[in-house]
C-alpha positions as CSV (number, residue, x, y, z in Angstrom):
1,M,100.8,94.9,118.8
2,K,98.1,96.5,120.7
3,R,99.5,100.1,120.3
4,T,100.3,99.6,116.5
5,V,96.7,98.3,115.8
6,I,95.0,101.2,117.7
7,V,97.2,104.0,116.3
8,F,96.9,102.7,112.6
9,G,93.2,101.5,113.0
10,L,92.4,104.9,114.1
11,I,94.3,106.8,111.4
12,A,92.7,104.5,108.6
13,G,89.4,105.0,110.6
14,I,89.6,108.9,110.5
15,I,90.5,109.0,106.9
16,V,87.4,106.6,105.7
17,T,84.9,108.1,107.9
18,A,86.1,111.6,107.1
19,I,85.7,110.9,103.4
20,M,82.2,109.2,103.6
21,V,80.9,112.1,105.7
22,I,82.0,114.6,103.0
23,S,80.9,112.4,100.2
24,M,77.5,111.7,101.7
25,A,76.8,115.5,102.3
26,R,78.1,116.3,98.8
27,C,75.6,113.5,97.6
28,Y,72.7,114.9,99.1
29,S,73.2,118.4,97.2
30,N,73.8,116.6,93.9
31,P,72.5,113.0,94.2
32,N,75.3,111.2,92.0
33,F,75.5,108.0,94.0
34,E,78.0,106.5,91.6
35,S,80.8,109.1,92.2
36,S,80.2,108.9,95.6
37,M,80.5,105.1,95.5
38,V,83.9,105.5,93.5
39,L,85.0,108.2,96.0
40,G,84.1,105.8,99.1
41,Y,85.9,102.9,97.7
42,A,88.8,104.8,96.8
43,S,88.8,106.3,100.3
44,M,88.7,102.6,101.6
45,L,91.9,101.8,99.6
46,L,93.7,105.0,100.7
47,A,92.6,104.3,104.6
48,F,93.6,100.5,104.3
49,S,97.3,101.4,103.0
50,F,97.8,102.1,106.5
51,I,97.3,98.3,107.1
52,F,100.5,98.0,105.1
53,V,102.1,100.8,106.9
54,G,101.0,99.5,110.4
55,V,102.0,95.8,109.7
56,K,105.6,96.8,108.5
57,N,105.9,99.5,111.5
58,Y,105.2,96.3,113.9
59,R,107.3,93.9,112.0
60,D,110.5,96.5,112.0
61,K,109.9,98.5,115.1
62,Y,108.7,95.9,117.7
63,N,109.3,92.2,116.1
64,G,113.0,92.6,115.2
65,G,112.3,92.8,111.4
66,I,110.6,89.3,111.5
67,I,107.0,88.4,111.1
68,T,105.4,85.3,109.8
69,F,102.4,85.6,107.4
70,G,99.8,84.6,110.2
71,K,101.0,87.3,112.6
72,A,101.2,90.1,109.8
73,F,97.6,89.1,108.7
74,K,96.3,89.1,112.3
75,V,97.7,92.7,112.7
76,G,96.3,93.8,109.5
77,F,93.0,92.2,110.1
78,L,92.9,94.0,113.4
79,I,93.8,97.6,112.0
80,C,90.9,96.7,109.3
81,L,88.6,95.9,112.2
82,V,89.3,99.3,114.2
83,A,88.9,101.2,111.2
84,S,85.8,99.3,109.8
85,T,84.3,99.5,113.3
86,M,84.6,103.3,113.0
87,Y,83.2,103.4,109.7
88,V,80.1,101.7,110.9
89,F,79.7,103.8,113.9
90,V,80.1,106.9,112.0
91,W,77.7,105.6,109.4
92,L,75.0,105.0,112.0
93,I,75.2,108.5,113.5
94,D,75.3,110.1,109.9
95,Y,72.3,107.8,108.8
96,Y,70.2,108.1,112.0
97,L,70.6,111.9,112.7
98,F,71.3,113.5,109.3
99,I,70.2,111.5,106.5
100,P,67.3,109.2,107.7
101,D,65.7,109.2,104.2
102,F,68.7,107.7,102.5
103,M,67.2,104.6,101.4
104,D,64.4,106.4,99.7
105,K,66.9,108.7,97.9
106,Y,69.2,105.9,96.8
107,T,66.0,103.7,95.6
108,A,65.0,106.6,93.8
109,H,68.5,107.0,92.2
110,T,68.9,103.2,91.4
111,L,65.5,103.0,89.6
112,L,66.2,106.1,87.7
113,E,69.6,104.8,86.5
114,A,67.8,101.3,85.6
115,R,65.4,103.2,83.5
116,K,68.1,105.5,81.9
117,S,70.0,102.1,80.8
118,G,66.8,101.0,79.2
119,A,65.4,98.4,81.7
120,S,62.1,96.9,80.9
121,A,59.1,97.3,82.9
122,T,59.5,93.6,84.4
123,E,63.5,94.4,85.2
124,L,62.2,97.6,86.9
125,A,59.7,96.0,88.9
126,S,62.3,93.4,89.9
127,K,64.8,96.2,90.9
128,A,61.9,98.0,92.9
129,E,61.0,94.8,94.8
130,E,64.8,94.3,95.5
131,M,65.2,98.0,96.7
132,N,62.3,97.7,98.9
133,K,64.0,94.4,100.6
134,Y,66.9,96.8,101.3
135,K,64.7,99.4,102.7
136,D,62.9,96.9,104.9
137,M,66.4,95.7,106.1
138,Y,67.4,99.2,106.8
139,K,64.7,99.3,109.6
140,N,66.5,97.2,111.7
141,P,69.8,98.4,113.2
142,I,71.4,95.0,113.1
143,W,71.0,94.9,109.4
144,I,72.4,98.3,108.8
145,V,75.6,97.2,110.7
146,L,75.9,93.9,109.0
147,L,75.5,95.5,105.7
148,T,77.9,98.4,106.3
149,Y,80.4,95.9,107.6
150,M,80.1,93.9,104.4
151,E,80.6,97.0,102.4
152,I,84.0,97.8,104.0
153,I,85.6,94.5,105.5
154,P,86.1,92.6,102.3
155,I,88.4,95.4,101.2
156,G,90.3,95.5,104.4
157,L,90.7,91.7,104.1
158,I,92.3,91.7,100.8
159,V,94.8,94.6,101.7
160,S,95.5,92.4,104.9
161,L,96.2,89.5,102.8
162,I,98.5,91.3,100.1
163,S,100.3,93.2,103.3
164,A,101.0,89.7,105.0
165,V,102.2,88.0,101.8
166,I,104.6,91.1,100.8
167,L,105.6,91.9,104.3
168,K,106.3,88.3,105.8
169,R,110.0,87.9,106.7
170,K,111.6,84.9,108.2
171,S,114.6,84.9,110.8
172,N,118.0,86.5,110.0
173,D,119.4,83.1,109.9
174,T,116.9,81.5,107.6
175,L,117.5,84.6,105.5
176,K,121.3,84.0,105.3
177,T,121.1,80.5,104.2
178,Q,118.8,81.2,101.6
179,M,121.1,84.0,100.2
180,A,124.1,81.6,100.3
């Protein structure tokens, strides 16, 4: 199981981090955070498709074609954890070394979008206060790590659950009696 988790977790991690770095670089030359977010979440789904591939590989290659829901979910979640940890680590490097003004740019973008959508002065003040709280949180690396994990882990959990439901397979004896 360890080999499967590491191999497929690294593949998923490389995909999601590479697209994140490219997206953030593009975002700084053309600050459109919405398209970057769509691309980011699409890349997470693409990367996490390797959870399905990894669980299927483990079931078929190393587990004799049999896997319980719990074991399939465990393999999927561990793949998710490897990829997500890579994502968080690369984000920390990217943020601290290359884009330390990210929260300033993101706050400005968020307030501009709120203004464009016709937010009232009260709503703008509320949104500015909310963004300032996030900027304060971003001064602490622990919060950066937690917020970044909260961005990616839920998607990996959902893909792990779906993969476990689809790929679970009982023993061959049980399958034969069910088919008869």
